[in-house]
C-alpha positions as CSV (number, residue, x, y, z in Angstrom):
1,M,-178.1,-143.2,-94.0
2,E,-178.4,-146.9,-93.3
3,T,-178.1,-149.4,-96.0
4,I,-180.8,-151.9,-97.1
5,E,-178.7,-154.7,-95.7
6,S,-178.3,-153.2,-92.2
7,L,-182.0,-152.3,-92.0
8,R,-182.9,-155.8,-93.0
9,A,-180.6,-157.2,-90.3
10,R,-182.1,-154.9,-87.7
11,I,-185.6,-155.9,-88.7
12,G,-184.7,-159.5,-88.4
13,T,-183.3,-158.9,-84.9
14,A,-186.4,-157.1,-83.8
15,E,-188.7,-159.8,-85.1
16,S,-186.7,-162.5,-83.3
17,L,-186.9,-160.4,-80.1
18,Q,-190.6,-160.0,-80.6
19,S,-191.0,-163.8,-80.9
20,V,-189.1,-164.3,-77.6
21,V,-191.3,-161.7,-75.8
22,S,-194.4,-163.3,-77.2
23,T,-193.3,-166.7,-76.0
24,M,-192.5,-165.4,-72.5
25,K,-195.9,-163.8,-72.3
26,S,-197.6,-167.1,-73.3
27,L,-195.5,-169.0,-70.7
28,A,-196.5,-166.5,-68.0
29,A,-200.2,-167.0,-68.9
30,V,-199.9,-170.8,-68.7
31,S,-198.1,-170.5,-65.3
32,I,-200.9,-168.4,-63.9
33,Q,-203.5,-170.9,-65.1
34,Q,-201.5,-173.7,-63.3
35,L,-201.2,-171.7,-60.1
36,E,-204.9,-170.9,-60.1
37,G,-205.5,-174.6,-59.9
38,V,-203.1,-174.8,-57.0
39,V,-205.0,-172.0,-55.2
40,R,-208.3,-173.8,-55.6
41,S,-206.7,-176.9,-54.0
42,I,-205.2,-175.0,-51.2
43,D,-208.5,-173.2,-50.5
44,E,-210.3,-176.5,-50.3
45,Y,-207.7,-178.0,-47.9
46,N,-207.8,-174.8,-45.8
47,R,-211.6,-175.2,-45.5
48,T,-211.1,-178.7,-44.2
49,V,-208.5,-177.5,-41.6
50,E,-210.8,-174.7,-40.4
51,L,-213.7,-177.2,-40.0
52,G,-211.4,-179.3,-37.9
53,M,-210.5,-176.2,-35.8
54,Q,-214.1,-175.4,-35.4
55,V,-214.8,-178.8,-34.0
56,A,-211.8,-178.6,-31.7
57,L,-212.7,-175.1,-30.4
58,R,-216.3,-176.1,-29.7
59,N,-215.3,-179.3,-28.0
60,R,-212.4,-177.9,-25.9
61,P,-212.3,-179.0,-22.3
62,E,-214.0,-176.9,-19.7
63,G,-211.8,-174.0,-18.5
64,V,-209.3,-174.1,-21.4
65,Q,-208.9,-170.7,-23.0
66,V,-207.1,-169.7,-26.1
67,T,-205.5,-166.3,-25.4
68,N,-203.0,-164.1,-27.2
69,P,-199.5,-164.4,-25.7
70,V,-197.5,-161.5,-24.2
71,L,-195.4,-160.1,-27.1
72,H,-191.7,-159.3,-26.9
73,D,-189.5,-157.1,-29.0
74,A,-188.2,-159.9,-31.3
75,L,-189.6,-159.9,-34.8
76,G,-189.2,-162.4,-37.7
77,A,-190.1,-161.4,-41.2
78,V,-190.4,-163.6,-44.3
79,V,-190.2,-161.6,-47.6
80,F,-191.3,-163.4,-50.8
81,G,-189.8,-162.2,-54.1
82,S,-188.3,-163.8,-57.2
83,D,-185.1,-165.1,-58.6
84,Q,-186.0,-164.1,-62.2
85,G,-186.0,-160.7,-63.8
86,M,-188.2,-159.1,-66.4
87,C,-191.1,-158.6,-64.0
88,G,-191.1,-154.9,-63.7
89,Q,-191.3,-153.4,-60.2
90,F,-192.3,-156.7,-58.6
91,N,-189.4,-157.1,-56.3
92,E,-189.0,-153.3,-55.6
93,D,-192.7,-153.1,-54.6
94,I,-192.6,-155.9,-52.0
95,A,-189.2,-154.9,-50.6
96,S,-190.3,-151.3,-50.2
97,H,-193.6,-152.4,-48.5
98,A,-191.7,-154.8,-46.2
99,I,-189.2,-152.2,-45.2
100,D,-191.9,-149.7,-44.3
101,D,-194.0,-152.2,-42.4
102,I,-191.1,-153.6,-40.4
103,E,-190.3,-150.1,-39.2
104,Q,-193.9,-149.7,-38.1
105,V,-194.5,-153.0,-36.3
106,G,-191.0,-153.4,-34.9
107,V,-190.0,-152.1,-31.5
108,E,-187.0,-149.8,-31.4
109,G,-184.0,-151.8,-30.1
110,G,-185.8,-155.1,-30.6
111,E,-184.1,-158.0,-32.5
112,H,-185.2,-158.5,-36.1
113,A,-184.5,-161.4,-38.4
114,I,-185.4,-161.5,-42.1
115,L,-185.7,-164.5,-44.3
116,A,-185.7,-163.6,-48.0
117,V,-187.2,-165.9,-50.6
118,G,-185.8,-164.9,-54.0
119,A,-182.3,-163.6,-54.9
120,R,-183.6,-160.3,-56.3
121,T,-185.5,-159.6,-53.1
122,V,-182.2,-159.9,-51.2
123,V,-180.6,-157.2,-53.3
124,Q,-183.5,-154.8,-52.7
125,L,-183.5,-155.4,-48.9
126,E,-179.7,-155.1,-48.5
127,T,-179.7,-152.0,-50.6
128,A,-182.0,-150.5,-48.1
129,G,-179.6,-151.3,-45.3
130,L,-181.4,-154.4,-43.8
131,T,-179.4,-157.5,-42.8
132,I,-180.7,-160.8,-44.2
133,D,-180.7,-163.6,-41.7
134,D,-181.1,-166.3,-44.4
135,Y,-182.0,-166.7,-48.0
136,L,-184.0,-169.3,-50.0
137,G,-184.4,-169.6,-53.8
138,A,-187.9,-168.8,-55.0
139,P,-189.8,-171.8,-56.5
140,A,-190.0,-171.8,-60.3
141,S,-192.9,-174.2,-60.7
142,P,-195.8,-175.6,-58.6
143,G,-193.8,-178.8,-57.9
144,A,-191.1,-176.7,-56.2
145,I,-193.5,-175.0,-53.7
146,A,-193.6,-177.8,-51.1
147,P,-189.8,-177.8,-50.4
148,V,-189.7,-174.0,-50.0
149,V,-192.7,-174.0,-47.7
150,E,-191.0,-176.7,-45.6
151,Q,-187.8,-174.7,-45.3
152,V,-189.6,-171.5,-44.4
153,A,-191.6,-173.4,-41.7
154,M,-188.3,-174.9,-40.3
155,Q,-186.7,-171.4,-40.2
156,I,-189.7,-170.0,-38.3
157,E,-189.5,-172.9,-35.8
158,R,-185.8,-172.2,-35.3
159,W,-186.6,-168.5,-34.6
160,R,-189.1,-169.5,-32.0
161,A,-187.1,-172.3,-30.3
162,E,-183.6,-170.7,-30.4
163,R,-184.2,-167.0,-30.4
164,G,-187.6,-166.7,-28.6
165,F,-189.4,-165.0,-31.5
166,D,-193.1,-164.8,-30.9
167,R,-194.0,-162.5,-33.8
168,V,-193.6,-163.5,-37.4
169,F,-194.9,-161.5,-40.4
170,L,-195.2,-162.6,-44.0
171,Y,-194.7,-160.1,-46.9
172,F,-195.8,-161.0,-50.4
173,N,-197.4,-159.6,-53.5
174,Q,-201.0,-160.7,-53.9
175,R,-202.7,-160.9,-57.2
176,V,-206.0,-159.1,-57.1
177,S,-207.0,-159.1,-60.8
178,A,-205.9,-160.3,-64.2
179,G,-203.4,-157.5,-64.6
180,R,-202.8,-156.2,-61.0
181,Y,-201.3,-157.2,-57.7
182,R,-200.7,-155.4,-54.4
183,P,-198.0,-155.8,-51.6
184,T,-199.6,-157.6,-48.7
185,T,-198.7,-158.2,-45.0
186,H,-199.9,-161.2,-43.1
187,R,-199.3,-161.7,-39.4
188,L,-198.5,-165.4,-39.1
189,L,-197.7,-165.5,-35.4
190,P,-199.2,-165.0,-32.9
191,I,-202.4,-166.6,-34.1
192,D,-205.2,-164.0,-34.1
193,R,-207.6,-164.6,-31.2
194,D,-210.4,-162.8,-33.0
195,W,-209.9,-165.1,-36.0
196,L,-210.2,-168.2,-33.8
197,D,-213.4,-166.8,-32.2
198,R,-214.9,-166.2,-35.7
199,I,-214.2,-169.8,-36.6
200,A,-215.6,-171.2,-33.3
201,N,-218.8,-169.2,-33.8
202,R,-219.4,-170.2,-37.5
203,R,-222.5,-172.1,-38.3
204,W,-221.8,-175.7,-38.8
205,P,-222.8,-176.9,-42.3
206,T,-224.7,-179.9,-41.0
207,K,-227.1,-180.5,-38.1
208,V,-224.7,-182.6,-36.0
209,L,-221.3,-181.3,-34.7
210,P,-218.7,-184.1,-35.0
211,Q,-217.0,-185.4,-31.8
212,T,-213.4,-186.5,-31.4
213,G,-211.8,-188.9,-29.0
214,L,-208.3,-187.5,-29.5
215,A,-206.6,-185.5,-26.7
216,W,-207.6,-181.9,-27.2
217,R,-204.2,-180.1,-26.9
218,P,-202.3,-182.4,-29.4
219,L,-205.3,-182.2,-31.8
220,F,-205.5,-178.4,-31.6
221,S,-201.7,-178.0,-31.9
222,S,-201.7,-180.2,-35.0
223,L,-204.5,-178.2,-36.6
224,L,-202.6,-174.9,-35.9
225,Q,-199.5,-176.4,-37.6
226,Q,-201.6,-177.3,-40.6
227,H,-203.1,-173.8,-40.7
228,I,-199.6,-172.3,-40.6
229,L,-198.5,-174.5,-43.5
230,V,-201.6,-173.5,-45.5
231,V,-200.9,-169.8,-45.0
232,L,-197.3,-170.3,-46.1
233,Y,-198.5,-172.2,-49.2
234,Q,-200.9,-169.4,-50.0
235,S,-198.3,-166.7,-49.6
236,V,-195.8,-168.5,-51.9
237,V,-198.5,-169.2,-54.6
238,H,-199.9,-165.6,-54.5
239,S,-196.3,-164.3,-54.9
240,M,-195.7,-166.6,-57.8
241,M,-198.9,-165.5,-59.5
242,S,-198.1,-161.9,-58.9
243,E,-194.7,-162.4,-60.4
244,Q,-196.2,-163.8,-63.6
245,T,-198.7,-161.1,-63.7
246,A,-196.0,-158.5,-63.5
247,R,-194.0,-160.4,-66.2
248,M,-197.0,-160.4,-68.5
249,Q,-197.4,-156.6,-68.0
250,S,-193.7,-156.1,-68.8
251,M,-193.8,-158.3,-71.8
252,Q,-196.9,-156.6,-73.1
253,A,-195.2,-153.2,-72.8
254,A,-192.1,-154.6,-74.5
255,E,-194.2,-156.2,-77.3
256,Q,-195.8,-152.8,-78.0
257,N,-192.4,-151.0,-78.0
258,I,-191.0,-153.6,-80.4
259,E,-194.0,-153.3,-82.7
260,E,-193.6,-149.6,-82.8
261,R,-189.9,-149.9,-83.5
262,L,-190.6,-152.5,-86.3
263,E,-192.9,-150.1,-87.9
264,E,-190.2,-147.4,-87.9
265,L,-187.6,-149.8,-89.3
266,R,-189.9,-151.1,-92.0
267,A,-190.8,-147.6,-93.0
268,S,-187.1,-146.7,-93.2
269,F,-186.5,-149.9,-95.2
270,R,-189.2,-149.1,-97.7
271,Q,-187.9,-145.5,-98.1
272,T,-184.3,-146.6,-98.4
273,R,-185.2,-149.3,-100.9
274,Q,-187.3,-146.8,-103.0
275,T,-184.4,-144.4,-102.9
276,S,-182.0,-147.1,-104.1
277,I,-184.4,-148.2,-106.9
278,T,-184.8,-144.5,-108.0
279,S,-181.0,-144.1,-108.0
280,E,-180.5,-147.2,-110.0
281,L,-183.1,-146.0,-112.6
282,L,-181.4,-142.6,-112.8
283,D,-178.0,-144.3,-113.4
284,I,-179.5,-146.4,-116.2
285,V,-181.1,-143.4,-117.8
286,S,-177.8,-141.4,-117.5
287,G,-175.8,-144.2,-118.9
288,F,-178.2,-144.6,-121.8
289,E,-178.0,-140.9,-122.6
290,A,-174.2,-141.0,-122.3
291,I,-173.9,-143.6,-125.0
292,G,-176.2,-141.6,-127.3
293,G,-179.3,-143.7,-126.8
294,S,-181.5,-140.6,-127.0
295,D,-180.4,-140.0,-130.7
296,D,-181.8,-143.4,-131.8
297,F,-185.3,-142.3,-130.9
């Protein structure tokens, strides 16, 4: 049977761990709030880019058509995960989803290249037998998103220029509610022709469609580049929000387990303390009787 001192020490350790878990849960909640603000900003910028594309598509020179290119076997994949742990099945979920999807969209015998964002994602993908072409650290704060997006965009451009990749897919966990996320696939390249048609045919928000004096091809190319950057930003932010959502779930479960364990330890402490007090009282009574105290009554 444990002593009062050992039980008191175990209770103190559990309470300290409970405090750490509670702090981590609070930090995850704060991070999600910050990232929600980033999402709103990105969505607003994306709306501006799409309006620009709508103008460009409606003002394109006569005879210019935007068509889907002929696809080859080469395939590039960017998988977004995390560097940090204590986020449940977050990395396992996106790695498993990416592995299954790459097998479906890839062509047998075709060249594949994988860029992993997040050290723990690398482990999951390599465990499944995939070769990682390159690795980037996952951003830990909103301020670190831009450099990661820039590096991902540069890697995609190298794939296209040096290796002739014309298909690029993004794999990330997307937050769908306060306590849930789902693995998501987004085809970054080639640009979806149907999506361009939908943008071109949208109703313009005012009565006058703007005109531009810029050369059409450089303008449209620049807008497509901005669209790609927006999609990369969105993928990174959604992955970060999903990571924090998964971490909150893990901390919630840990907090509940710790509370249950604390109740058990406190019950044992009370029982042990009561047993100790009872034993001390019995010792006092026995000692009193041994010295003849009962005869004085």
